[in-house]
N, C-alpha and C positions, 0 to 999 in steps of 0.2 A: 618454287620460289620460297625463300625464307626471309624472316624479318627479325633483325636485331635492334633492340631499343637500348641506346646508351643513356642510362638513367640513374639519377641519385637525387633524393629530395634536397640536398644541399648544393648550393652554387659554388663555383670556384674549385671544383675537383678535377677539372680537365676533361669534361665530357666532349667538348668540341675537338680537342687535340686527338682524343681517342677515336671519335667518329670519322674524322677526315683521314687519319692514318690507317685505320682499319679498312676503310673503303679502298684506299690505295693498295693495301696488301691483298684484299680479295680480288680486285680487278687486275692487278699486275702479276701476282704470284699464281692465282688460280683461274685467271681469265674469266672471272664472273662478270656479268653485266650488272652493274650496281647503280641503284638510285639512292642518293643521300637526300633525305627529306629533313630540312631544317625547320624544326618546330619551335625554336627559341626566337622570340622577337628581337633579341639582340643581334641575330644574324651573323654570328662569328663564322660558322661554317660557310655561309653564303659569301662572306667577304673573302675568306681564304681561297675558295674555289673560283673566285672571280665572277660570282653571280651579279647580274644587273637586273634590278626590278623593272618590269615594264609598266607596272601600276603599283601605287603605294597601298592599295587595299586588296590586292589579289590573293595573298596568302589566306586571309580570312574568308574570302569568297570561295576558295576551294573547299574549306570546311563546311560552309553553308550550301555547297553544291550549286552556287551561282556561276561558277567558272570551272570548266573542266581542267583537271591537273595538267593535261598535255599542253595546254595553252601556256603554262608557266615553265614547264620543264626545259632546262637548258643543258647543252653539252658543256663539258669543262675541258680544260687543257690536258686532262689525264684520260687516256683512252679507256673506254668502257665505264667511265663514271659520269652519270648525269646528276643534275641538281634540281631539286624542287625548293626554290629559295624562300626565305622568311622575309617578312617586312613588319612594320609597326602595327598592322591591322590584327596581329595575333598576340599583342601584348597582354590581352585579357583572354587568353585561350581557354582557361577554366570557365569563364563566363559564357563564352561561345558554345562550348560543349554542353553546359547546363541549359542554355537557352534552347538549343535545338532538341535536347532531350532524346537523343538517339544513342543508346548504349554502345552500339557497334558501328558508329559512323566511321571511325578511323579504320577499323578492320575491313569494312566494305570498300572504302576508298583504296586501301592497299590491294585488295583482291583484284581491282581493275588493272593492276600493273603486271599480272601474272604472265602475260604473253611477251612483255618487253624486257623483263628483268629476272635475274636469278637471285638477287639479294637486295633487300631494302634495309637501309640503315637509318634509324630515327635518332636525330640529335635532339634530345628532349630538354625542355625547361625544368628547373627545379620545382619542388612542391609536391604535395600529396592530395591534390584536388581532383576535379573531373578529368583533367588531362591524364593523370596517373591511372585512373580507371580505364580510360580508353586505351592507353598504352598496354596495360596488363591484359586486355582482351585481344589486342591485335598482334602482339609480339610472340615469336616462337622462343625467344631468349631475351632476358634482360641482363645486360652487361653493366655492372655497377662499379664505376671507378671510385676508389677510396684513397684519399691521402692518408698516410700512416700517422694520423693524429686522433686525439680523443674525440673531438667534435665530428670529424668525418666518419669515424667508426660508429658513433651514436646515430648519425643519419642513416647509415646502412642498416643498423638494427631497427630503426623506425620503418624503413622500407620493408624489411622482412615481416615485421609485425603487421603492417598495412596489408601486405599481400596475403598473409596467413588469415587475417580477419575477413577480408573482403573478396579475395580471389583464390580460394583454395582450389587446387587442381589447375592453377594457371601456369604460366611459363616458368621454367627454371630460372633461378637468379644466380649469376656467376660473378663473384667479386674479383676485382683486380686492383692491386695497389698501383697508384698512379702518381706521377710527379715525385718519385722517391728520391730523396736527397740523403745518402748514407753518411754524410758529414754530421747529420743531426741525430742525436742519441735516440730520440723517440722513434724516428724512422727506422733506424737500425734494429732496435729492440723489437718493434712491431713486426717488421718483415721477417726477421730471424725466428720469431716465435711461430710464424705460419709459413714455412718454406714451400708448402704446396700451392700457395696463392701466387699467381703471376705478378711480377713487379716490373713496372715501366719506369725507368730512371728519368729524372729531370736533367736537362742539358741546355746549354746556351743555344744550340742549334734549333731547339724547339721554338724558341722565341722568334726565330726568323720566318716562321710559317706565315705570319701576317704581313711581313715585309715582302717576301717573295711571292705570296699568294699561291703556295704550292704545298702539297703534303710533304712531310719530312723525307719520305722515301724517294722523292723525285730529285732532291738535291743533296741529301746526305744519307744514302742507303746503307753505308757501312757504319753509321753512328750506333752506339749502344742502344739508344732509344728506338731507332728504326728496326734494329734487329730484334729487340724485345717485342715490338708490335708484330713483326713477322712470326715470331715464335708463338705469340698469343693467337694469331689467326690460325696457324696450323693446329694448335690445341683445340680451338673452337670447331674446326672442321671434323675433328675426331670425337667431339663431345657427344655423349649419349645420355638420355634421360628416360628412365623406365625401360631400359634396354633398346631404345631406338635412337638413331642419330637425330640430333637437334637441327642441324643445318643441311 
């Protein structure tokens, strides 16, 4: 089992879009058994995948270990993708992790899924607090979506500095340009200057994910965005770190 954290300290960079569609690619193209764990209290991944909370405080109770994760896990409309939904009880997730004072709580919770799933995808909230520390200890790979803009790139550098300072020897960080609009000069110049970095284009079809409550690949598999995510997934499958495969 492998764990990918979709993470960037900045909000609004398309973490949920990437989380949901990467889960679709892994489950559909590679037949992986995927659990998408929504750690963002806004619950966008939960909404898109049709998750319905049985309790309003259950997501936080899982972190406290008052509720077993299996009680919350839901099947989705996409074969081989399950969902561990978010709710408002994790709106102060940093405070929860600080309160329990267990450095590897998230890692240990994830380890409990080893028999049921091949891949865990974490849709992470923004910020560089206790949650970021937990994610850095638990993930095999941090996938960092970046909008090709000055502020988004600064947030990525802040993430690298945070990991270098506090988690040396931690998981590799793989950047990906996201929500790319080549009509914009800054987007074109930024992506052209780094052709080796994967680029996921923005498209009107992406905005329909919330309306349809489906991954993009389920209703527009031939769209440039869906194909770019597929290419990204196949790249990640081959990715190596220190000579070893990451996933």
